[in-house]
N, C-alpha and C positions, 0 to 999 in steps of 0.2 A: 682448173683450178677450183678447190672447194670453198663454199661459201664460210663465212665465219660462224654461222649458226651450225652448220653440219660439222665443222671442227669441234665446236663446243659439245655437241652431242656425243661425238666419238670419244673425245677426252672424258665425257661424263662416265663411259662405261668402262674405264681403265680399272677399278676397284673391283668390278663385277668380273672382269677378263682374268684379273689376277686369282680370284676365288674360284672361278668355274672354267678357267680355260681349257684345261684337259679334259673335263667332262664334255665340253663342247666339241673339242676336235676329236674325242673318241668317237662322239656321235656322228661328227661330219663324215668320218671314214666309213661307220657303218652304212649311213644312208648312200654315199657316193658309189661304194663297191655294190651296194645292194641294186643299185639302179644301172650302174656302169661296170659290171664285172670284168669287162675288157682292160679297164685300167689296172687290173692285177698284172697284167703283162709287164707293166711299167714299173709299179712301185715295189720297194723291197719288202717282202713278206716277213723277213725276219725283225726288221724295224717295226713292223705293224704288231706282231704278236708279242714283242718284248716291250712296247709301249713307247720306243724311242721315238717313232715318228710323230706320234700324238703329243708328247712333250716339246718336241721341236717346233712342231706348228703353233702350238699354244704360244710359245715364247715368241715366234715370228709375229703372231697376230698381236700380241701384247705390244711388241717394239713398235709395230705399225700405228696402233692406236696411241701410244706415248708420244710419237714423233710425227703425227698426222700433219701438224702445222709446219714441220721441217723435214721432209721426208729426204733431203740430202744427207741428213745425217744417218740414215740407214742404207745409202746405197752401197758402202763395202758389204754389208750382209747380203743385199741384193745379189751383188755380183758372185759372192761365196755361194749362195744357193743356184745362181744361174749357171755355174760350171757343172754342178750335180745334175740341174735339169737338162743342160745341153748334153752330157754324157749319157741321160736316161733316154733322151728323144722325146721330152715333154714340149709340147707346140703350142700356138696361140689358141687352136680351137680347143685345147684342154681348159682353158682360163674359165670362159663362161659355165662349164660343168663344175669347176671348183667352186666358183662364186655362188651359184645357185644353192649347192649343198651346204655351204658354210652358212648362208643365211637361214636356210631351213633348220640347221643344227642350232643355231643361236635362238631361233624362236621356239623350237622343241624344248630345249633345256632351260631356257629362261621363263617361258610361258608368258603369262599376261605381263611380266616386267618388260618383255621385249615389245614395245610399243611399235606402233607403224612409224613413228618419227624416228625411232632407233633403227629399225629395220632399212629405212630409206636412208638414212645417213650411213649405215654400213655398206649398202649397195652402191651409193656414190663413191664412197672412200675406196671399196674394193676395186671398183673401176680405175681409179687412179693408180693404186698399188699395182694391179695386173697389167697396167700400161707400161709402168716403170720395169717390171720384169720383162714382158715382152720385147721392149726397146733394147734392153742390156743383152738378153739371150739371142736377139736377132743378129747383134754384132758379133757374139760369140760363135753362133752357127756359119756365119759368113767367113770368119776368120778360120775356123776348123776346117771348112771345106776348101778354101782357095789359098791356104797356105801351101808352100813347098810340100809334095808328098801328103797332102790333106785329102779328106773325104766327108761326104755327109752321112750320117747315121752309122750303121755298122757295116764293117768290112771284114772279109774272110782273111784269116791268118791261119798258117799251118804251124803246128806244133813241130819244131824243129829239133828240140832237144829237151829231156827233161831230168833234173839233177836233184837227188835227195840230199838236202842241206843238213838235216837233222832227223831226229825221230817225228817230229810233227811238221816240218817245214820243207817244201818240195819247191824248187824253181821250175818255171816253165818258159822256154824261149821260143818266142813267136815271130814267124817270118810271113811277109805278105803272099797270099796265095798266087796274086798275079805277078810277082816278082818285081813290080815297080817300086819307088821310092816311098817311104813311109816319113810321116810327119816328125820333125824333132819334139823336144819337150823340155819343160823346165825341171831341174832337180827338185824332187819333192811330189810331182804331179802323178796322176792315176790314169788307168784306163778302165772302161766298163767291159766287161764279158756278159753277152746276152746268151744265157744258156737254155737249151731245150732239153730238158732230162725226161727219160722215158718213164711213164707213168705220173708225171705231174701234169695237172690240166693247164697251167700257165706256165709262160717262160719266167726265167729269174734272171735279174740283172744284178751283178755285184761289182764294186768297185776295188781295183787291186791296185796299191802302190808300185810305181816302176822301180826296181831294185837295182838297175845299172846305170851308168852315165848315159847321157844323150849322144847322138852321132853314130850308133850301131845301125846295122841294117836289119835289126831285130828288137823287139820289146822283151824285156825279162820281168816276169812277176814271180814273187816267192810267196806262196801260199801256205798258210796255217792249216792243219786239219782240225776242225772243230770237233768236239766230242759227240759222235753219235748223230745219224740222220734226223733222229727226233728233235734235236736241237736245230731251230730255225736257220741259224747260222751254218749248222752244218751240212745242208742239203748239197748246196753247191761244192763247198771245200772237200767234202769227202767224194763227190762225184768226180771232181778234177784228180783227186789223189787216186782212186780206184779205177776209173772207168777210161780216162784220156789217156792216149797213147802218143807216141810220136807218129806223125802224120795225119793226125786229126785235124779237122777244122773247128776253130772257134771264131765266133762273131765278136770284133772288138770295135770299140768305139775310138775316135781320136783323143789325145790325151788332154786332161783337163785338171782343174783345181788351182786353187789360190795359195796354198801352203808350199811356198818354193823359195829355194835358197836366193838371196840377194847378191848376184853374182857382179854386180857393180860396185860392191863394197868390199874392201880389202882388210876390214877389221877382223880380229880374232873372232873364231867361232867355235861355240860348245855345242855338239850333237849329242842329245841323250835319248836314248831308247829304252823300251821294256818290251820284251818278248818279240812279237811280229812286228812292232812298231820300229822294229830295226830297218825295214825295207826302204822308206824314203831317206833315211839317214844315211844308207849305203850309197845311194844315188847322189845325194849331196857329197858325201865323203869322196867319192870317185870322180866327182865332177871338179871338186876342189883341186884334187891331186893332179887333174890333167889340165885344167884350164887356169889355175891359180896356185901354181906349186910353192909359192912363197907365203902363202896364207896360213898362219897358225891355226891349228885345229886339235880340238880336245874331244875325243869319241869316247863316250861313255855307254855301255851296254849293260843292261840288267835282265837276268832271266832265272830259272828256277836252278839248273844245272848244265853240265856239258853235254848231256843228251839231247836237250833242246836247243842248244847254242847254233844258231846257223851262220854261215858265211864268216866263220871266226878265221879261216885262213885269208880269206880276202883282206880283211882288217888288218891281220899281222903283216903281210907284205907291205901294205900301204903304210903301216905304223913304222917300218923300217926308215922312212924319210924323216928328216930332222924337223920338219914342220908339223909332224903329226904325232900327238899323244894319245894312247889309248888306255882305258882302264875297264876291266871285266867284274860285274859284280854277281854273285852267284847266291840265291837266298837258302839254298839247300844242296850244296856240292856233294857229290858222290865221293867214295873213297878214291875212286880211280882219278878224279879232278884234283883231289888234295895231292895224291902221289905225284902227278905230272904237272902240279903247279899250274893249272889251266886258267886259274882266276886271280884277281888282284885283291878283291875284298869279299868277305862273306857277310851276307846280310842285304840291307837296302842301301840306295842312295839317299843320304842324309843332308840335312841344312848343314850340319858341323863339318861333315867330310866336304862339301861343295866350298865351304869358307876357307877351308884349309888347304885345297888342292886346286882350285880353279880360280883364275883371274877374273873376278866380277866386274869391275867398272868398265873395262874397255870392250868386252865380248859381246857379242849377239848369241841369243840361245833358242835353239831349235829343239822340239822334243815330241815325242810321239810314243803311245803306248796304252795299256789298259787303263781304264779309268782312275783306279787308286793310285797307280804310278804317276799319271798326269796330275792328280790332285797334289800329290806330295811334292812334285818337282815345281809346280806353279806356286805353291804355298811357300816352299823353301827360298825360290828366287826373289819374291816380293819380300819376305822377310829379310833377305840380305840385300835390299834395296835396289835390286834390278829394276829398271825403267819399264814402262810398258811397250815402248817402241824398241826394246832390245829382246823381247819375249814373243816366240813365236811357236804356234802348236797346232797340231792336228789331232782331231778325235776319230775314233773309228765310229762309223754310223753318223747320224745328224749332229751337226755342230751343237755344242752346248756352252754354257758358262760354268767354267769350273768352280768359282765361288759360290754362285748361286746353288749349285749342287751340293757343295759343302754345307751350306746353309740348310737345303731342305734335308739332308740326312742327319743333321744335327737336331731337328726337331721331329724327326721321325716321319717324313713325307714319303 
């Protein structure tokens, strides 16, 4: 329990964190990786190079300061981050390292403004926050290992089948090397792959949504090839597409993630996806078809054109059911797309279209895709009066606040 004086000091730093948060977290990662380069085997290099991790950590630190006197309010965020930490293999022994370098970064960036009182208060606060993470993650590690078919850390899986789904997306079917049962998962969850790429100094860990329904003896991931290996996001996806073959072994974490379909609810559901954001939506759609065949589903997918449209045939089969309605949006359809009527709408999913074609009030909305797509859908749903508890979304990379990002871009941040 923190003393009132400590809480007051932490809260007094909120304006400073709002102004200097990303500078502090950028310096934090520089210091930590400089002293502990082995941690580069855990952290996502792409998120680091593109600044996403620094932004995410700055938001988390800011939220912790804001709610330091009511940490229960951020437990949902702790659990969300905890899923990612468990899938990466972050352990209690890593937290003191993080705490030490976070304090060093605060002092380094703020200089004389970082008084001993402030540093001491943040040291105490970090201990409380770290304990909250460690406690939540301990439960997650235990559940992942001791569930039916579960395991600790990373387990060897054999690539059983590879299917090219479009010009840019390929599915990989993964079966346990030891032939034993594998853990089930909730529709929308992901697995982590731990990749050792020849010529790379450190391992790379990436999360990929599971794109099939649970209950199989395999996991399926559908991976988009990112443009070029010079693109940090492209190192792993290009390696998977170009170098991984049937029979190869991949190291896989137990499924994780809190962006999941509520299967205890029978309300109508609207699944919206952009590009490769299709993957968790496919898992949700197939799960509903199997476990809740009477539940009404509207499935909306948007992408550039038919050349990059993955898993179309699977959706078409499921759309033959009376309870499933699907719509396809192509931003730039090809001539072949037009001749063969492979899409329903040209352009983007708009607020006006949603108002005219989707039952708003009674439905739950799940969406995933590139950030511009996510912003547009989130903004449209809120403008149409959809309540917060009806809106569920997943970002690629570190979780962020859509509205905050919209505000930042509006002022040129």
